Every structure is written in structure tokens, then in C-alpha cells.
C-alpha positions in Angstrom: 159.4 -32.2 -20.9 156.5 -33.6 -18.9 157.2 -34.5 -15.3 156.3 -38.0 -14.2 153.2 -38.3 -12.0 153.9 -38.0 -8.3 153.4 -41.1 -6.2 150.4 -41.0 -3.9 151.1 -41.0 -0.2 148.2 -42.4 1.8 147.4 -41.8 5.5 144.5 -42.2 7.9 141.9 -39.4 7.7 142.6 -36.4 10.0 140.0 -33.9 11.0 141.1 -31.4 8.2 140.9 -34.2 5.6 137.4 -35.1 6.8 136.3 -31.5 6.2 137.8 -31.4 2.7 136.4 -34.9 1.8 133.0 -33.9 3.0 132.8 -31.3 0.2 132.7 -34.0 -2.5 132.8 -37.6 -1.2 129.1 -37.9 0.0 127.8 -36.9 -3.5 130.2 -39.3 -5.3 129.3 -42.1 -2.9 125.6 -41.6 -3.4 126.0 -41.5 -7.1 128.0 -44.8 -7.0 125.4 -46.4 -4.7 127.7 -46.6 -1.6 125.2 -45.5 1.1 127.7 -45.9 3.9 129.9 -43.1 2.6 127.0 -40.9 1.3 126.4 -39.9 4.9 128.7 -37.0 5.8 128.8 -38.2 9.4 130.7 -41.4 8.3 133.7 -39.2 7.6 133.7 -37.8 11.1 133.5 -41.3 12.5 136.4 -42.5 10.3 138.9 -40.0 11.6 142.1 -41.9 12.5 140.6 -45.2 11.4 143.6 -47.1 9.9 141.4 -48.7 7.3 140.1 -45.4 5.8 142.7 -43.6 3.8 143.2 -40.4 1.8 146.1 -38.7 0.1 147.8 -35.4 1.1 145.4 -33.3 -1.0 142.2 -35.2 -0.1 141.5 -35.9 -3.7 141.5 -39.7 -3.3 139.6 -41.8 -0.8 140.0 -45.5 0.0 138.1 -47.6 2.5 139.2 -51.2 3.0 139.1 -54.2 5.4 142.1 -56.3 6.3 141.6 -60.0 6.7 138.5 -59.8 4.6 136.8 -61.6 2.9 139.3 -64.3 3.8 142.3 -64.4 6.1 145.6 -63.2 4.6 143.6 -60.9 2.2 142.3 -57.3 2.1 139.2 -56.0 0.5 138.8 -52.6 -1.1 135.3 -51.5 -0.1 135.3 -48.1 -1.9 137.8 -46.1 -3.9 136.9 -42.6 -5.1 138.6 -39.6 -6.7 137.5 -36.0 -6.6 135.4 -35.6 -9.8 137.4 -32.7 -11.2 140.7 -34.8 -10.8 139.5 -38.0 -12.5 141.2 -39.4 -15.6 144.6 -38.2 -14.3 145.8 -41.5 -12.9 145.2 -40.6 -9.3 142.9 -43.6 -8.7 145.4 -46.0 -10.1 148.3 -44.5 -8.1 146.1 -44.7 -5.0 145.4 -48.4 -5.6 149.1 -49.1 -6.1 150.1 -47.1 -3.0 147.5 -49.1 -1.1 149.0 -52.4 -2.3 152.5 -51.2 -1.3 151.1 -50.4 2.2 149.7 -54.0 2.4 153.0 -55.8 1.8 153.6 -58.3 4.6 150.0 -57.9 5.8 148.0 -59.5 3.0 148.7 -61.9 0.1 146.0 -60.6 -2.2 143.4 -57.9 -2.6 139.8 -58.4 -3.5 137.2 -55.8 -4.6 133.6 -56.1 -5.5 132.7 -54.1 -8.6 129.1 -53.0 -9.1 127.7 -53.9 -12.6 126.2 -50.4 -12.7 129.7 -48.8 -12.8 131.2 -50.2 -16.1 134.2 -47.9 -16.0 135.2 -49.4 -12.6 135.6 -52.8 -14.2 138.0 -51.4 -16.7 139.8 -49.5 -14.0 140.5 -52.6 -12.0 141.4 -54.7 -15.1 144.0 -52.2 -16.1 145.6 -52.6 -12.6 145.9 -56.3 -13.1 142.9 -57.5 -11.1 141.2 -60.6 -12.4 137.4 -61.1 -12.5 136.4 -64.2 -10.6 133.8 -66.8 -11.7 131.1 -67.4 -9.2 132.8 -70.7 -8.2 135.8 -68.6 -7.1 134.0 -65.9 -5.1 135.5 -65.7 -1.6 132.0 -65.1 -0.2 128.5 -64.6 -1.5 127.8 -60.9 -2.1 125.2 -59.3 0.1 121.8 -58.8 -1.5 121.8 -55.8 -3.7 122.6 -54.7 -7.2 124.6 -57.2 -9.4 128.4 -57.1 -9.0 131.5 -59.0 -9.8 134.4 -60.0 -7.5 137.9 -59.2 -8.7 141.2 -60.3 -7.2 144.9 -59.5 -7.5 147.8 -61.4 -5.9 150.4 -59.1 -4.2 
């Protein structure tokens, strides 16, 4: 009988996590077009930052901002999973663990999905995030590649 997937436990990045994440995250970030996390020094600077999280095995990474893009909300800036561990549900369990962590701190979560990463749109849709029309965007996206805002009420 198959065991149910383990819940993901998230915590701020510790020095050992930063070392493990540095082996894969910069390449994944560069491929996804997230220049901020493509720089390995960004991980060193994010140690103990409460808005940069990983799991116990450093196979998931999530950076977010609280009270952004509007008060009483949070915004996922970047969620990534170690390439050899994708398609196992780790990303979805990471997003759900993040939402549990936000209870009492935010009423909803926003994320901006780049048009160039089509699978990301389906990922967020499966988790219950709704695409927003331009009239409902919380803020105008910064100049760059096309993207869509998505939102989920907590």
C-alpha cells in the first residue's frame, strides 16, 4: 500500500540550506527568468530572512512578501522545486504549507505567473488560484515579459 505524501515543513533558510540550494536554485531561477535568485549570493543574503523559505531537504524554495501587493495579502515571488524532484507534488505541498503559515497574517495570496512558463499557470490553477483580469490586478506589473496575476482567498 502506498504511503500518503508527507506534509512539507517550511522554515527560514539556514546556512546549510543555502549551501544545498546553491547547487540547483541559481540555474532553475535563471531558466525561469528570475534574475534575483539566479545570483548565488542572493541565497547567502537570505539566510534567516523570514520571507525566504525552504523545506527540510532543501528541495523546495519559496520567496514571498507579506502585505504585498496590497495590505492584508501576501505575494509569492518565486516558488521552485529541485528539478529531479518535480512532478511528485512537492511544489503543491509547499504552496499549501505556505498558506497554512499565513493564516491570521494575510487574507489572500497573489502570484504573478510569467507567460513563458505555461506549466506554472496550470500549477497555480490546480491549487485553486484564480486568474485576474487586468481590471482586477492589484498593481501594474513591472516592465518585462508578459505575465498574469493570480489570486487565492485564504
